[in-house]
Every structure is written in C-alpha cells, then in structure tokens.
C-alpha positions in Angstrom: -16.6 -61.9 -26.6 -18.5 -60.1 -29.3 -17.3 -56.5 -29.9 -19.6 -53.6 -29.1 -21.0 -51.8 -32.2 -18.8 -48.9 -33.3 -20.4 -45.5 -33.3 -20.2 -44.0 -36.9 -17.7 -41.2 -37.2 -20.4 -38.9 -38.5 -22.5 -39.6 -35.5 -19.7 -38.7 -33.2 -19.1 -35.4 -35.0 -22.8 -34.7 -34.8 -22.9 -35.4 -31.1 -20.0 -33.1 -30.5 -21.5 -30.3 -32.6 -24.8 -30.6 -30.8 -23.0 -30.2 -27.4 -21.2 -27.1 -28.7 -24.4 -25.5 -29.9 -26.2 -26.2 -26.6 -23.2 -25.0 -24.5 -22.8 -21.8 -26.6 -26.5 -21.1 -26.3 -26.5 -21.7 -22.5 -23.5 -19.4 -22.1 -25.3 -16.6 -23.9 -28.8 -17.0 -22.7 -28.5 -18.9 -19.4 -30.5 -22.0 -20.5 -30.3 -24.7 -23.2 -32.4 -24.4 -26.4 -35.2 -26.8 -25.6 -36.8 -26.1 -29.1 -33.8 -27.9 -30.7 -33.9 -31.1 -28.8 -34.8 -32.9 -32.0 -31.6 -31.8 -33.6 -29.5 -34.9 -32.7 -32.2 -37.3 -33.8 -32.6 -35.5 -37.1 -28.8 -35.5 -37.7 -28.5 -39.2 -37.0 -31.3 -40.1 -39.5 -29.4 -38.5 -42.4 -26.6 -40.5 -44.0 -24.4 -38.6 -46.5 -24.4 -39.9 -50.0 -20.9 -38.6 -51.0 -17.7 -37.1 -49.6 -18.7 -33.7 -51.2 -22.1 -33.8 -49.7 -20.5 -34.5 -46.2 -18.1 -31.6 -46.7 -20.9 -29.3 -48.0 -23.2 -30.1 -45.2 -20.5 -29.6 -42.5 -19.4 -26.3 -44.1 -22.9 -24.9 -44.0 -23.5 -26.2 -40.5 -20.3 -24.6 -39.2 -21.1 -21.3 -41.0 -24.6 -21.3 -39.5 -23.2 -22.2 -36.1 -20.8 -19.2 -36.4 -23.7 -16.9 -37.3 -25.7 -18.4 -34.4 -22.8 -17.7 -32.0 -22.5 -14.1 -33.2 -26.2 -13.6 -32.6 -25.8 -15.0 -29.1 -22.7 -12.7 -28.5 -24.6 -9.6 -29.7 -27.5 -10.6 -27.5 -25.3 -10.9 -24.4 -23.7 -7.5 -25.1 -27.0 -5.8 -25.3 -29.0 -8.0 -23.0 -30.6 -5.2 -21.0 -31.8 -3.4 -24.1 -33.1 -6.5 -26.0 -36.8 -7.3 -25.7 -38.0 -10.4 -23.9 -39.0 -12.2 -27.1 -35.5 -12.1 -28.6 -34.2 -15.2 -26.8 -36.8 -17.7 -28.1 -36.8 -16.1 -31.5 -33.0 -16.7 -31.9 -33.5 -20.2 -30.6 -36.2 -20.9 -33.2 -34.1 -19.4 -35.9 -31.1 -21.5 -35.0 -33.3 -24.7 -35.2 -34.6 -23.6 -38.6 -31.0 -23.1 -39.8 -30.1 -26.6 -38.7 -33.1 -28.0 -40.5 -32.2 -26.0 -43.6 -28.7 -27.5 -43.4 -30.2 -31.0 -43.3 -32.6 -30.2 -46.2 -29.8 -28.9 -48.4 -27.7 -32.0 -48.0 -30.5 -34.0 -49.7 -30.6 -31.7 -52.7 -28.9 -32.8 -55.9 -28.3 -29.2 -57.0 -26.0 -28.4 -54.1 -23.0 -27.1 -56.2 -19.7 -25.7 -54.9 -20.5 -22.2 -56.3 -23.8 -22.1 -54.6 -22.4 -23.1 -51.2 -19.5 -20.7 -51.6 -21.9 -17.8 -52.2 -24.0 -18.8 -49.2 -20.9 -18.9 -47.0 -19.7 -15.5 -48.1 -23.1 -13.9 -47.8 -23.6 -15.3 -44.3 -20.1 -14.2 -43.2 -20.6 -10.6 -44.5 -24.0 -10.4 -42.9 -22.7 -11.6 -39.6 -19.8 -9.2 -39.7 -22.0 -6.3 -40.6 -24.5 -7.2 -37.9 -21.7 -7.4 -35.3 -20.3 -4.0 -36.3 -23.7 -2.3 -36.3 -24.7 -3.7 -32.9 -21.5 -2.8 -31.2 -21.6 0.7 -32.7 -25.2 1.3 -31.6 -24.8 -0.2 -28.1 -21.5 1.6 -27.3 -22.4 5.0 -28.7 -25.2 5.8 -26.3 -23.0 4.8 -23.4 -20.3 7.2 -24.5 -22.8 10.0 -24.7 -24.9 9.0 -21.7 -25.0 11.5 -18.9 -26.5 11.3 -15.4 -27.9 14.3 -13.6 -27.6 14.8 -9.8 -28.4 17.7 -7.5 -26.6 18.4 -4.3 -28.6 20.6 -1.9 -26.3 22.2 0.7 -27.4 24.1 3.8 -24.5 26.4 4.4 -25.8 27.9 7.7 -23.9 27.3 10.9 -27.2 26.2 12.6 -27.2 22.9 10.9 -23.5 22.3 10.6 -21.6 19.8 12.8 -17.9 20.1 13.8 -15.6 17.4 12.5 -13.0 16.2 15.1 -9.6 17.9 14.9 -8.0 14.4 14.9 -10.2 12.9 12.2 -7.5 12.1 9.6 -4.0 10.9 10.5 -1.2 8.6 9.3 -0.9 5.1 10.7 2.6 3.9 11.4 1.3 0.4 12.0 3.0 -0.4 8.7 5.2 2.6 8.5 7.7 1.1 10.9 8.7 -2.4 10.0 6.7 -3.8 7.2 7.8 -3.2 3.6 11.1 -1.8 5.1 9.2 1.4 5.7 11.3 2.4 8.7 14.7 0.6 8.4 15.8 1.3 4.8 13.0 3.8 4.4 11.9 6.8 6.5 14.9 6.3 8.8 17.9 7.5 6.8 20.5 5.1 8.1 22.3 3.7 5.0 24.0 0.6 6.7 22.0 -2.5 7.1 22.9 -4.7 10.1 25.3 -2.0 11.4 26.1 -3.9 14.6 26.5 -7.4 13.1 23.7 -8.6 15.4 21.2 -9.8 12.7 22.7 -13.3 12.6 21.9 -13.9 16.2 23.8 -14.3 19.5 25.2 -17.8 18.7 28.7 -17.5 17.1 29.9 -17.8 14.5 27.0 -16.1 12.9 25.9 -14.7 9.5 27.0 -11.1 8.8 24.5 -10.6 5.9 24.3 -8.3 4.0 28.0 -7.6 4.6 30.3 -9.3 2.1 34.0 -9.9 1.8 36.4 -8.1 -0.5 39.2 -10.6 -1.3 39.5 -14.3 -1.1 40.2 -17.0 1.5 43.9 -16.7 1.0 44.0 -13.1 1.9 41.2 -12.5 4.5 39.2 -14.4 7.1 36.1 -12.9 8.7 34.2 -14.2 11.7 31.9 -12.9 14.4 32.7 -13.1 18.1 31.3 -11.7 21.4 33.9 -9.1 22.1 31.9 -5.9 21.7 32.2 -3.2 24.3 28.4 -2.8 24.4 26.6 -5.0 26.9 23.3 -5.2 25.1 24.8 -6.1 21.8 27.9 -8.2 22.2 28.5 -9.3 18.6 31.4 -7.8 16.8 33.2 -8.6 13.5 36.8 -9.8 13.5 38.7 -9.4 10.3 42.0 -11.3 9.9 44.2 -10.0 7.0 46.5 -12.8 5.7 48.3 -11.4 2.7 51.5 -13.2 1.6 55.0 -11.8 1.4 54.2 -10.0 -1.8 51.6 -8.0 0.0 47.9 -7.5 -0.4 46.2 -6.4 -3.6 46.6 -2.7 -4.3 42.9 -2.1 -3.8 43.1 -3.8 -0.4 40.9 -6.5 1.2 38.1 -6.1 3.7 34.3 -6.0 3.8 31.5 -4.0 2.3 27.9 -3.2 3.0 25.3 -2.5 0.2 22.8 -1.0 2.5 19.1 -1.6 1.7 19.3 -2.6 -2.0 21.9 0.1 -2.6 22.9 3.3 -0.9 21.8 6.6 -2.6 25.0 8.7 -2.7 24.7 12.1 -4.4 27.5 14.3 -5.6 28.2 17.3 -3.4 26.4 15.9 -0.4 28.0 14.9 2.9 27.7 11.6 4.8 28.7 11.0 8.4 30.4 7.7 9.0 30.8 6.4 12.5 32.4 3.1 13.6 34.1 1.4 16.5 37.4 -0.3 15.9 40.2 -2.1 17.8 43.3 -4.0 16.8 46.3 -5.8 18.1 48.6 -3.8 15.8 48.9 -0.6 13.8 46.0 0.0 11.4 45.6 1.7 8.1 41.9 1.4 7.0 40.3 3.0 4.1 36.6 4.0 4.7 35.0 4.5 1.3 31.7 5.1 -0.4 32.0 3.4 -3.8 29.9 2.4 -6.8 27.9 -0.8 -6.6 30.8 -3.0 -7.8 33.5 -1.1 -6.0 35.2 0.0 -9.2 34.6 3.8 -8.6 35.4 5.6 -5.4 32.8 8.3 -4.6 34.4 9.4 -1.3 37.1 8.1 1.0 39.1 8.7 4.1 41.9 6.8 5.9 41.9 5.7 9.6 45.6 5.5 10.5 46.5 4.6 14.1 49.2 3.0 16.2 48.4 -0.2 18.1 48.5 1.7 21.4 45.7 4.0 20.1 43.4 1.2 19.1 44.2 -1.6 21.6 40.8 -0.9 23.1 37.5 -0.1 21.4 37.8 3.3 19.9 35.1 5.4 18.3 36.0 7.0 14.9 33.9 9.6 13.0 34.5 11.0 9.6 32.6 13.3 7.2 32.7 12.1 3.6 31.7 14.4 0.7 30.7 12.6 -2.5 32.4 13.5 -5.8 29.9 11.4 -7.8 26.4 10.0 -7.7 25.2 6.4 -7.5 21.9 5.2 -6.1 23.3 1.6 -5.8 26.5 2.6 -3.9 28.1 0.7 -1.0 30.3 1.3 2.1 33.7 -0.4 2.1 36.2 -1.0 4.9 39.5 -2.1 3.4 43.2 -2.4 4.3 46.5 -3.5 2.9 48.1 -4.3 6.2 48.2 -7.8 7.7 46.8 -8.3 11.2 43.6 -8.6 13.2 41.0 -5.8 13.2 37.7 -5.7 15.0 34.7 -3.6 13.8 31.4 -2.8 15.5 28.5 -0.4 15.1 29.3 0.9 11.7 26.9 3.7 10.6 26.6 6.0 7.6 24.0 8.7 7.7 23.3 11.6 5.3 24.0 14.9 7.0 21.0 16.4 5.2 17.9 14.8 7.0 14.6 16.4 8.0 15.4 19.0 10.6 18.5 17.0 11.4 16.4 14.4 13.1 17.4 11.4 11.0 14.4 11.2 8.6 14.8 10.9 4.9 13.8 14.2 3.4 11.7 13.2 0.4 9.7 10.5 2.3 9.1 12.9 5.2 7.9 15.6 2.9 5.3 13.2 1.5 3.9 12.8 5.0 4.0 16.6 5.6 1.9 17.2 2.5 -0.9 15.0 3.9 -1.2 17.2 7.0 -1.9 14.3 9.3 -3.5 15.2 12.7 -2.2 12.1 14.5 0.5 9.4 14.1 -0.1 5.9 15.4 3.2 4.1 16.2 5.2 2.0 16.4 2.9 -0.4 14.7 0.4 -3.3 14.9 1.8 -6.7 14.3 5.2 -5.2 14.8 4.2 -4.3 18.4 2.9 -7.9 19.1 5.6 -10.0 17.4 5.0 -13.5 16.3 6.4 -14.4 19.7 6.7 -12.1 22.7 10.5 -12.5 22.6 10.5 -10.6 19.3 7.9 -8.0 20.2 8.8 -4.3 20.2 10.1 -3.4 23.7 10.5 0.4 23.9 13.2 0.4 26.6 15.6 -1.4 24.2 15.1 1.4 21.6 16.1 4.5 23.6 19.5 5.9 24.6 22.6 6.0 22.4 22.0 4.2 19.1 25.2 2.2 19.6 23.8 0.6 22.7 20.5 -0.5 21.2 20.4 -4.3 20.7 18.0 -4.2 17.8 15.6 -7.1 17.2 14.3 -9.5 14.6 10.8 -8.6 13.4 9.5 -12.2 13.2 6.2 -11.2 11.7 7.7 -9.6 8.6 11.0 -11.6 8.8 13.8 -9.1 8.8 16.2 -7.4 11.2 16.0 -3.8 12.5 18.7 -2.0 14.4 16.0 0.1 16.1 17.6 3.4 15.1 14.0 4.4 14.7 12.9 3.9 18.3 10.6 5.2 20.9 12.2 8.7 21.1 12.4 9.0 17.3 8.7 8.2 16.9 7.7 11.1 19.3 10.1 13.4 17.4 8.4 12.3 14.2 5.0 13.3 15.5 6.3 16.6 16.8 8.0 17.5 13.5 4.7 16.7 11.7 2.6 18.7 14.2 0.6 15.6 14.7 -0.7 14.1 18.0 1.2 10.9 18.9 -0.8 7.7 19.5 1.5 5.2 21.2 0.5 1.5 20.8 2.1 -0.8 23.4 2.2 -4.5 23.9 -0.7 -5.9 26.0 1.2 -9.1 27.0 0.0 -10.8 23.8 1.7 -11.9 20.6 0.5 -14.0 17.7 1.4 -17.1 19.6 1.9 -16.1 23.3 -0.3 -14.7 26.0 0.6 -13.6 29.4 -2.1 -14.4 32.0 -3.8 -11.4 33.6 -2.4 -12.5 37.0 1.1 -12.0 35.7 0.6 -8.9 33.5 1.9 -6.3 36.0 5.5 -6.1 34.5 3.9 -5.2 31.2 1.7 -2.6 32.8 4.8 -1.0 34.5 6.6 -0.9 31.2 3.6 1.0 29.7 3.6 3.4 32.6 7.4 4.0 32.3 6.9 4.6 28.5 4.4 7.3 29.3 6.7 8.8 31.8 9.5 8.9 29.2 7.2 11.0 27.0 5.5 13.1 29.6 7.7 13.1 32.7 9.7 16.1 33.7 13.5 16.1 33.1 14.1 15.1 36.7 11.9 11.9 36.6 13.5 8.5 36.1 12.5 8.1 32.5 12.0 11.8 31.7 15.7 12.2 32.4 16.6 9.7 29.8 14.5 11.7 27.2 16.2 14.9 28.4 19.7 13.3 28.0 18.7 12.4 24.4 18.3 16.1 23.7 14.6 16.8 24.4 14.1 18.2 28.0 10.6 19.4 27.2 7.9 16.6 27.5 6.2 15.3 24.4 2.4 15.9 24.2 1.2 12.3 24.6 -2.6 12.2 25.0 -3.6 8.9 23.4 -2.5 5.3 24.0 -3.7 2.0 22.5 -3.6 -1.2 24.4 -2.4 -3.9 22.0 -3.3 -4.5 18.4 -6.3 -6.5 17.1 -6.4 -8.8 20.1 -9.9 -8.5 21.4 -10.7 -12.1 20.7 -7.7 -13.4 22.7 -8.4 -15.2 26.0 -6.6 -12.8 28.3 -7.0 -9.5 26.4 -10.0 -8.0 28.3 -8.5 -8.9 31.7 -5.1 -7.5 30.7 -6.8 -4.4 29.2 -8.5 -3.6 32.5 -5.2 -3.7 34.4 -3.6 -1.3 31.9 -6.7 0.9 31.9 -7.0 1.2 35.7 -3.3 1.9 36.2 -3.0 4.5 33.5 -6.2 6.3 34.4 -4.9 6.5 38.0 -1.6 8.0 37.1 -2.7 10.0 34.0 -6.4 10.6 34.1 -6.4 12.8 31.0 -4.9 10.2 28.7 -7.4 8.7 26.2 -7.3 4.9 26.1 -8.1 3.0 23.0 -9.5 -0.6 23.2 -9.0 -3.2 20.5 -12.6 -4.2 20.8 -15.2 -2.9 18.4 -18.0 -0.9 20.0 -19.7 0.3 16.9 -22.6 -2.2 16.8 -23.1 -2.5 20.6 -21.6 -0.9 23.7 -18.4 -2.4 25.0 -18.4 -4.4 28.2 -15.3 -2.5 29.5 -14.4 1.2 29.7 -12.7 2.9 26.8 -12.3 6.4 25.4 -12.4 5.2 21.8 -14.3 2.3 20.3 -16.9 2.9 23.0 -18.9 5.7 21.4 -16.3 7.1 19.2 -14.8 4.7 16.7 -11.1 4.7 15.8 -10.5 3.4 12.3 -6.8 2.7 12.7 -6.2 1.0 9.4 -8.1 1.3 6.1 -7.4 0.5 2.5 -9.3 -1.0 -0.4 -7.8 -4.5 -0.8 -8.6 -7.6 -2.7 -7.5 -10.0 -5.5 -6.5 -9.9 -8.2 -7.1 -6.3 -9.5 -8.3 -4.4 -6.4 -4.8 -3.8 -5.1 -3.8 -1.1 -7.6 -5.0 1.6 -9.9 -7.4 4.5 -9.9 -10.4 2.2 -9.3 -9.0 1.3 -5.9 -8.5 5.0 -5.0 -12.1 5.9 -6.0 -13.4 3.2 -3.6 -11.3 4.7 -0.8 -12.5 8.2 -1.7 -16.1 7.0 -1.3 -15.2 5.4 2.0 -13.6 8.5 3.4 -16.6 10.6 2.3 -18.8 8.3 4.3 -16.5 8.6 7.4 -16.4 12.3 7.0 -20.2 12.5 7.1 -20.3 10.1 10.1 -17.6 11.9 12.0 -19.9 12.3 15.0 -19.2 8.6 15.7 -15.8 8.2 13.9 -13.2 10.2 15.8 -10.0 9.0 14.0 -9.1 7.3 10.7 -5.8 6.5 9.1 -4.6 4.7 6.0 -2.2 1.8 6.2 0.3 0.8 5.0 1.8 4.2 4.3 5.2 3.2 2.8 6.6 0.3 0.8 10.1 -0.3 -0.3 9.7 -1.7 -3.8 12.4 -4.3 -3.1 10.5 -5.9 -0.3 6.7 -5.5 -0.7 5.2 -7.4 2.2 1.7 -5.8 1.9 -0.2 -4.3 -1.0 -1.7 -1.8 -1.5 0.3 1.1 -0.1 0.3 4.9 -0.3 3.9 5.7 -1.1 6.3 3.5 -3.1 10.1 4.1 -2.9 13.5 2.7 -3.5 16.9 4.1 -2.4 16.6 7.3 -4.5 13.1 7.8 -5.9 9.5 7.6 -4.8 6.0 8.2 -6.0 2.5 8.5 -4.5 -0.1 5.9 -5.6 -3.7 7.1 -6.4 -4.5 6.2 -2.8 -2.0 8.8 -1.6 -3.5 11.5 -3.8 -7.0 10.7 -2.6 -5.9 11.5 1.0 -4.7 14.9 -0.1 -8.3 15.8 -0.9 -9.1 15.6 2.8 -6.3 17.7 4.3 -8.8 20.4 5.3 -11.4 18.0 6.8 -10.0 17.7 10.3 -11.4 20.5 12.4 -13.8 21.7 9.6 -17.6 21.9 9.8 -19.7 19.3 8.1 -22.5 21.0 6.2 -25.9 19.4 6.0 -26.5 18.2 2.4 -28.8 15.9 0.5 -28.6 14.3 -3.0 -31.4 14.3 -5.5 -31.7 12.4 -8.8 -29.8 9.3 -9.8 -27.2 9.3 -7.1 -26.3 5.6 -7.3 -23.1 6.4 -9.0 -22.1 9.4 -6.9 -21.1 10.1 -3.3 -20.6 13.7 -2.2 -20.1 15.9 0.9 -19.8 19.6 1.8 -17.7 21.2 4.5 -16.7 24.7 5.5 -13.2 25.5 6.8 -10.9 28.4 7.3 -7.5 28.9 5.8 -5.2 31.9 6.1 -7.9 33.9 7.6 -10.5 33.2 4.8 -13.6 31.2 4.9 -14.2 28.4 2.3 -16.9 25.9 1.4 -15.6 22.7 -0.1 -17.6 20.3 -2.2 -16.1 16.8 -2.8 -17.7 14.3 -5.1 -16.7 10.9 -6.4 -18.2 9.4 -9.6 -17.9 5.6 -9.7 -19.6 5.2 -13.1 -18.0 5.1 -16.5 -20.4 7.8 -17.6 -20.4 11.5 -17.2 -22.4 13.0 -14.3 -23.7 16.6 -14.3 -23.7 17.7 -10.6 -25.9 20.8 -9.9 -25.0 22.4 -6.5 -27.6 24.5 -4.8 -26.8 26.4 -1.6 -29.1 27.8 1.0 -28.6 29.4 4.5 -25.8 31.7 3.4 -25.0 34.9 5.3 -26.9 37.8 3.7 -23.6 39.7 3.6 -22.0 37.0 1.7 -24.0 36.6 -1.5 -21.2 36.3 -4.0 -18.5 33.7 -4.4 -15.2 35.0 -5.7 -13.3 32.1 -7.1 -13.4 28.3 -7.4 -10.4 26.0 -7.0 -11.1 22.8 -8.8 -9.1 19.6 -8.2 -9.7 16.4 -10.2 -8.2 12.9 -9.9 -8.9 10.6 -12.9 -7.2 8.6 -15.6 -7.9 7.1 -19.0 -8.2 3.6 -17.5 -9.4 2.6 -14.0 -6.4 0.2 -13.8 -3.8 3.0 -14.5 -1.1 3.2 -11.9 1.9 5.4 -11.2 5.4 4.0 -11.5 9.1 5.1 -11.2 9.1 5.7 -15.0 5.9 7.7 -14.8 5.4 8.8 -11.2 2.7 11.4 -12.0 0.6 9.5 -14.4 -2.3 9.8 -12.0 -2.2 13.0 -10.0 -4.8 15.7 -9.1 -5.1 18.4 -11.7 -5.9 21.8 -10.3 -7.4 24.9 -11.9 -8.9 28.2 -10.8 -12.2 29.6 -12.2 -14.5 32.5 -11.5 -17.8 31.7 -9.8 -21.0 33.2 -11.2 -22.7 32.5 -7.8 -23.3 30.0 -5.1 -25.5 27.9 -7.3 -23.5 26.3 -10.0 -23.2 23.1 -12.1 -20.1 21.0 -12.5 -19.3 18.0 -14.7 -17.9 14.9 -13.1 -15.8 12.9 -15.5 -16.3 9.2 -15.6 -14.4 7.4 -12.8 -13.2 10.5 -11.1 -12.8 12.2 -7.8 -13.2 16.0 -7.6 -13.2 18.8 -5.1 -14.3 22.4 -5.4 -13.1 25.1 -3.0 -15.3 28.2 -3.0 
C-alpha cells in the first residue's frame, strides 16, 4: 500500500501558528480575523532557503505575534473606551505584519544584527504601549466619582410604620446544624453524656469517649442497666489490674467534649454523674490538658460498696488552676472491680443568667437586638425520617431523663440539653418573641396522611399549653416544675418547614390551623406556602398578605460564600425588605452560628470554636438594622446615577431622643458622593446637632475575618457636627454606611 504524502514540518508549524493567531484574535475581539484568511496559503507558498532564514523568519513571526497579542490584550482591557474602527484596524495591521514577515524572509540582506534590532525595538514598543494603556485606563477609574442625591421627606404624614418584629434571628440553623446548639450556644462540655449516641443495640460505640489504659488493665462495654427509662444505655468499666496494681495515674475513660473543652483558670465547673458498683470505689474526676499530662482540677469520689450498690448521683464543683481550650474530662481509678457510669455532665458555672447558655455566643445575639427567635429549626424539625425528627416532649423535664436523638439530616447526636423549655428561655432572655416551628407530620422521606394526623396535632396543642398554660394545667405544670411558673409569651407558630409542595402538607396544615385557632384564636399561624405572588388557597396569618422571610443569606459558588462582597449584597437585600416592610413582616438570617470544626453550611454569621469567636461581615451588616424594627420608614427618592447605590431613610427613638437614620450601600468599586436633602421637618427642629457615622468596608471585597484577625472587617464609628439637615457624604467604594442624625 503506498504511503500517504508526509506534511512538511514547516507546514505543520505554519498551521499551528495560524490557529494560535486566529484563536487569540477571537478571544480578544469575539470573532476570527477574516482579513487574514490568505495567511496560511501565503505561508505554504514560501520555502525557506536556509536554516538561518527559517530561524529569522520564525523569530520575527513570533515577535510580531507577541505584539499582536499585546494589542489584543490592551483592546480587551479598554474595550468600552476604544472606538469601533479599532478592531478591523488591528486586524489589518496584523495581516500586514505577517506579510512583512514573509517579505523579509526573501531578502538577502536579512542579517542577525538587523533582526536583533527589530526584535528589541518591537519588544520595547510593546512593553511601553502596555504600560501607558494600563496607566491611562486605570487612572480614571481610581479618580472616577458618581453623584447621587437622596431626597427625604421627614414629615410624619408620608412616613410608614415598620413592624416591631421585622428583624429577628433564625434558630433554624442555630440548633443542630454546624454544632450551633450542642457544642455551641448550649454550654454543656461533655459530648454523648449519656452514652446513647451509639444506639440502643448493645454493645455500642461510646464515641467520643476513649479508654485510658490498655486491654490488660481495663475493659469497657455498654449495657442496658441505666436507671432512666427513656435512656437505658450505661457504661460498664471493668478494671483488671494485676497483682502489682494499676498504673499510678490510674485507668479509666475520658471525654474530649466538642473538639476540646475550654477550661479557664479560676473558673468553676459543675460535674454531675451517676455511678454504681459491686464494690468499694475510689474514682478520680479530673479536668486535664488535651493529652492528660496536666491536671487542671480534680476531686475524688470515695464510697463503700453499700453506698453505691444502686445508682447514685454525685455532684462536685471543680475550680481550674490552669487554662486549656483543648481540655478533657477524665474518670480514672486504681482499684480493681466493676463500675458503671451514666449521664456524665460538665457545665461552666458562669453561663448567661445561669440558664446554660455560653456567655460570649449569647452576647453576640444580644448585640443584634433580635425582635423574634424562630426555633428549634427547619430540617432539624422535620428529620430525614420522622423517627429522628425533633419531638418536643422528649426534650423537657430533668436533663438526665431526656433520651436525646440522632439528627439524621446533619448526621450527629444531640443530648437535647437545649430543648423546648430552653428555647423559650432563650427568647425570654433576649427579649424576643418566640416563634415555635413544629413538625407537620412530614419529614424528608416520610409523610403522615391527613386522616392520621391528629396525634401530631395534639402534640402541637400540648406544646402550646406547655408554653402558655397556667401552672395547674397538664403541661403548664411541667414547665412550672422546671422553674418557670409564669407562662411564656408565645404568639407565633409555624406549621412545618419548606413542605408546601408535599402531597399531604395542605391537608395537614388545615387540621393544625383549625385546632389551634379554636383553642388559641390569638396565635398567629405561619404557612410554608408562598403567598407573595398570588393569594394562598388556605388561611394563614403570614405568607398570606404579610411575608415571613425566615431564612436569608447571600450564597453561591465559589466566591459568594465569604467576604465583604457577600455582606454588601445582603445589605442591599435588607434595605429592600426595609422599604417593603408593608408586605414583609419578619425576616431573619440563617445560619446564625457555625462551629469551625464541623461546618455543614456556609455562609454563617458567627464563627466559633471551644474558646474564641468572630462575626463575619454578614453579622456586622445586621447590626446596621438594630433600630429598624418599630421605626418609621421615611419617603425617599434617588436622583442621579443610582445604579450602584441602594439607600433608605428611617426615623426612630432611642433613650427619649428622636433620630433620623440614613443607610446606603455602594456596590461599585468607585467613590459615590451622596447628597442628602430633607424636607417636611418640624419648624421647631431646624438644626441637627450631631451625626454618628458607621462604615463597613475593606481593602478587598474578598476580605474575611478569622480567628487570627477577628476584626479585620468591622464597622468603624465616628461622631461629627452637622451643619444642617442638608449635607453631603462620601461613600467609599464597596462599602455600607449609616448616618444617625
């Protein structure tokens, strides 16, 4: 078979070069250089006469190609400011350069010195052109300024009240996603305190508990011998030291908490546990460093067999003599025998109002001044299956008797120390209205038919009675026994979470609605269905004519999940909701918290570990709106180039004084000069006294706070004297600002 003719090497080079030129041109200008279609044919006609000629021709070609690419790059950078004729002009010039290259290769006088000079000159010209273009294009942008006027009518006649409950905090993710509740806001230091996390089939895993010692000295196993009927799993520890005795440090078990316990010198920690044994016991209860080498606090439990033959509750107060944010709790002994442990708890004595909440995380919530708290969650309420949904009745009463449950949506165990009662206490401590979300008989994969929904309806009614019933009612008495005889102020409930499209949701919803309205006609009921675009086909107090934005956050991939840019988007969104508060009754950010060791959802407002925390830019944006709920929205209009700016004006009272607040977000990377003009002011109030200015911005829109730099992005406040009610302010590029007058 005859072989196919081989393509000359030079022709292959030429073809590749032609494709590169065409592709570069198309990338820069959006189309291929039709004027240069003859390039390939011209290149193929030429046959180099020597190696030097080939080298020289290729060198010039590549230099000219580099120049051509630079021209395309410069054009693409300044495309909007380049006239329409530039594209074909560059195309023609590039073709002429190629033809010049071909012509030069036929010249006898093509010397190395000449070609070197040409290459150097072209390189310098290209470099200088690039520098000049970049300088001239970027300089105007740096100095560019936009001018916008905000016209504000400050009279009460045109103002509109903003709902008292507009801004709140959603606990949809503050409970059990990101370990926001267990291992977060709830201050319990021990993880899996009842040994139930491994399930009810024994033997079971005791993670994160671990053994101190080896198999020759200790054996640990779970059994179903607990004295608590709703959580039967207990830990049996068999000490098997030989005749020479146990190691001096003892053998036993330890718990590292949630990625380390934060133990601080001088602070006290209450340790509670249940123990029984067949013999005398001498158990050391210690808080130690992360590897157990340093004891921070310790106390002995010494008892005769007769004193611990049945389950016995032991409590002790440990005061730390050192600090370690990765500490652990140890239970050790040097005596042989069998010891059972159950319900082992370690709580800081210093919690918010003594109610069990971690102080620093709680204070971050307080500073947001939320008007409502939505709890216990969203997906957490549903469960991936109904068997793992949040059932409020299993989360009340003594903490030792709560069975806990596996949150199968976010895949970790919670002991339910943060339960129905604690959520109401949380709202009360914050001065926020509680919004209780209960299960509608629907999980991610299960649905209860409407004909069989009444047990779920009764559970909801009982949950309301727990909150609102008097101390002599069935469930009100349980609340009173937990230390709160006075009813909680429950006025809002939500039926399920994001389930409107499910087959049985609307039928189930109506059963809940009718039963609750009959027993508690004043309670406002929130439907999952969206009534913002058209009226609902079922009754509801929210999402009918008043929308409830229960979860908002700017979210996307890959870069929209962090940084100041994300916060600016959320600021614009909140300004829009503020101005539409006649139809938006409530709005809350979610997720609120994230434990950095288990981030299930990004972005979040507050990031923490066992000992430290910081607010993200999203958190600080929310602080700009702390005065919005219950304020008056003032009528305002924007004039000028407002495509980069969103602004609003409100009036509010604080400490007996009247204020007007202007908020404005600048999305552009250029400065905006905002001129504020006010009309409709009281004739007796013609002068403004002072202006508090607050600005949130950063050097880069992708800047983010961190544990090493927790306040890299934080509002900067200043006070200035106001010359009058009409004034001009400068909005920095990519910034959010407020002005209280």
